[in-house]
N, C-alpha and C positions, 0 to 999 in steps of 0.2 A: 503494499500500500504505500501510496505517497500523496501528500497534499502540499502543493506548491503553486507558484506562479505559472500561469498559462504560457506556454512557449510562443504559441501564435500571437498572443497579445504583446509579448516581448519583441518579436520580430517587427510587428506593426509599429510599435514605439520606435525601433532602431530606425525604420524607414522614415518616420517623421523627423528624427534627429538628422538623418543624412540629408534629407530635403532642406532643413533649415541651415546646415552647413554649406551646402551647394549654393544656397541664396545669399550667402555672404556672413552669416552669423558665426561669431567666435565659439568654438567648443567650450571654453571657460565660462562663457556668458549664459549657456543654456542651463536651464533648471534641472534639478535631479528629479526624476519621476519615479514614484514607487508603483509597483504592480497593483492594479485594481481588480483584476480577474484571476481567480484561482481555481485549480482543478483537483478533484480527488479521483485517484486512478487505483484500481485493485487489479493485481495479476494473480488470476486464479490458478494458472499453471505453476508458478512458483510457490503459492500457498499449498497446493496439492503435494508438490515435491517435497516440501518441508513438513508435511503431515498436519497442516492447519486447516480448519474448517471455518469458512468466512460465512456468516449468517446471511440469509436472504435479504433480510432487512437493510443490512449494511451495503449489499450489492445494489440495492435500489437507490440508495443515497449517492452512489459514485456517478461521477460524470463520464467514466470510461471503465468497462471491464474487460481485461484482456483474458481470453480463454485459451 
């Protein structure tokens, strides 16, 4: 299981930063942006290999379930 910042959202933010730099902004002047979107991912294959049982209620909460 992992709960962390969305990778696709981070790439989108990197694109926005690159666009600002290409428009002439200085990288040091750009604000620091914290992630706003988080994802909860469960890897059932690894859980089964470790002998762990993940309840269905937890699987329903996940944004992505890897089987």
